[in-house]
C-alpha positions as CSV (number, residue, x, y, z in Angstrom):
1,M,-5.3,13.8,-11.2
2,S,-3.6,13.4,-7.8
3,L,-2.1,10.2,-6.6
4,L,-5.0,9.7,-4.2
5,E,-7.5,10.4,-6.9
6,K,-5.9,7.7,-9.0
7,M,-6.0,5.2,-6.2
8,V,-9.6,6.0,-5.5
9,A,-10.4,5.5,-9.2
10,I,-8.6,2.1,-9.2
11,A,-10.5,1.0,-6.1
12,E,-13.8,2.0,-7.7
13,S,-13.0,0.2,-10.9
14,K,-12.2,-3.0,-8.9
15,K,-15.3,-3.0,-6.8
16,P,-17.3,-5.2,-9.3
17,A,-14.6,-7.8,-8.8
18,G,-15.1,-7.7,-5.0
19,Y,-12.5,-5.2,-3.8
20,L,-13.0,-2.6,-1.1
21,R,-16.4,-3.9,0.0
22,A,-15.7,-2.6,3.5
23,Y,-13.3,-0.4,5.4
24,E,-13.2,2.3,2.7
25,A,-11.9,4.7,5.3
26,D,-8.6,2.9,5.0
27,L,-8.3,4.6,1.6
28,T,-10.3,7.8,2.0
29,T,-9.1,8.7,5.5
30,H,-6.0,6.9,6.6
31,D,-4.2,6.6,3.2
32,A,-5.3,10.1,2.3
33,R,-3.8,11.5,5.5
34,Q,-0.5,9.6,4.9
35,L,-0.3,10.9,1.3
36,A,-1.0,14.4,2.4
37,D,2.1,14.2,4.6
38,A,4.2,12.6,1.8
39,K,7.5,14.2,0.8
40,P,9.0,14.2,-2.7
41,G,10.7,11.0,-3.5
42,M,8.5,8.8,-1.3
43,R,7.3,5.5,-2.7
44,Y,4.6,3.3,-1.4
45,L,3.3,-0.3,-1.8
46,W,-0.4,-0.1,-1.8
47,V,-2.4,-3.2,-1.2
48,L,-6.1,-3.2,-2.3
49,R,-8.1,-5.8,-0.5
50,E,-11.6,-7.1,-0.3
51,C,-11.9,-5.2,3.1
52,G,-9.6,-2.2,3.2
53,T,-6.2,-1.2,2.0
54,E,-2.6,-1.1,3.3
55,L,-0.3,1.8,2.3
56,F,3.3,0.8,3.1
57,E,6.0,3.4,2.8
58,I,9.1,1.9,1.1
59,A,12.4,2.3,3.0
60,S,10.6,3.7,6.1
61,G,12.1,1.2,8.5
62,R,8.7,-0.5,9.1
63,D,8.8,-4.2,9.6
64,P,8.0,-5.8,6.3
65,A,5.4,-8.0,8.1
66,W,3.0,-5.0,7.8
67,L,2.9,-5.7,4.0
68,T,3.9,-9.3,3.6
69,Y,1.0,-10.5,5.9
70,W,-1.3,-9.5,3.1
71,L,0.8,-11.3,0.5
72,D,1.3,-14.5,2.4
73,N,-2.2,-15.3,3.4
74,A,-4.7,-16.5,0.9
75,H,-7.6,-14.2,0.2
76,N,-10.5,-14.4,-2.2
77,P,-10.3,-12.3,-4.3
78,P,-6.5,-12.2,-4.1
79,N,-5.1,-8.9,-2.8
80,L,-3.8,-6.5,-5.5
81,V,-0.5,-4.7,-5.0
82,F,0.5,-1.4,-6.7
83,L,3.6,0.8,-6.6
84,A,2.6,4.4,-5.9
85,T,5.2,7.1,-6.5
86,V,4.7,10.6,-5.1
87,D,6.9,12.6,-7.5
88,T,5.1,11.4,-10.6
89,D,1.7,10.7,-9.1
90,T,1.8,7.2,-10.7
91,V,0.2,4.0,-9.5
92,R,1.1,0.8,-11.3
93,P,0.5,-2.9,-10.6
94,I,3.4,-4.8,-9.2
95,G,3.9,-8.5,-8.5
96,Y,4.0,-10.1,-5.1
97,E,7.7,-11.0,-5.3
98,A,8.7,-7.5,-6.4
99,A,6.6,-6.0,-3.6
100,R,8.1,-8.3,-1.1
101,K,11.6,-7.2,-2.2
102,L,10.7,-3.5,-2.0
103,A,9.1,-4.1,1.5
104,H,12.5,-5.2,2.7
105,T,14.3,-2.1,1.5
106,P,16.0,-0.7,4.6
107,H,15.6,2.9,5.9
108,P,18.6,4.9,4.7
109,D,19.6,5.8,8.3
110,G,19.1,2.3,9.6
111,K,15.8,3.1,11.5
112,V,13.8,0.0,12.4
113,I,10.1,-0.1,13.4
114,R,9.3,-3.6,14.6
115,F,5.9,-5.4,14.2
116,C,4.7,-6.8,17.5
117,L,1.2,-8.0,18.6
118,S,2.1,-8.5,22.3
């Protein structure tokens, strides 16, 4: 089973608990496209929410706010976070603090992509 197939199966299994009630295209289109372009060694933090998902590449240079927003704001049901690894096609649950730490992993070449709403 591919990494995406495993993520879809997890999302389906969590629907009775209130997850992914809307914005399924986050997973089936946007996350799928990102994973299709994934290179060996890439790891992601995947947030499963009531409405949609967030797939955050670790050590990509992206501002951690793209991930930590979903951890720092109360949601009902609470958002679930998983560590997804391309090489092994594994998806495993991860705690908020561990996810926060991984989100702050710098890009190996120092690249920084800032988060800005203005």
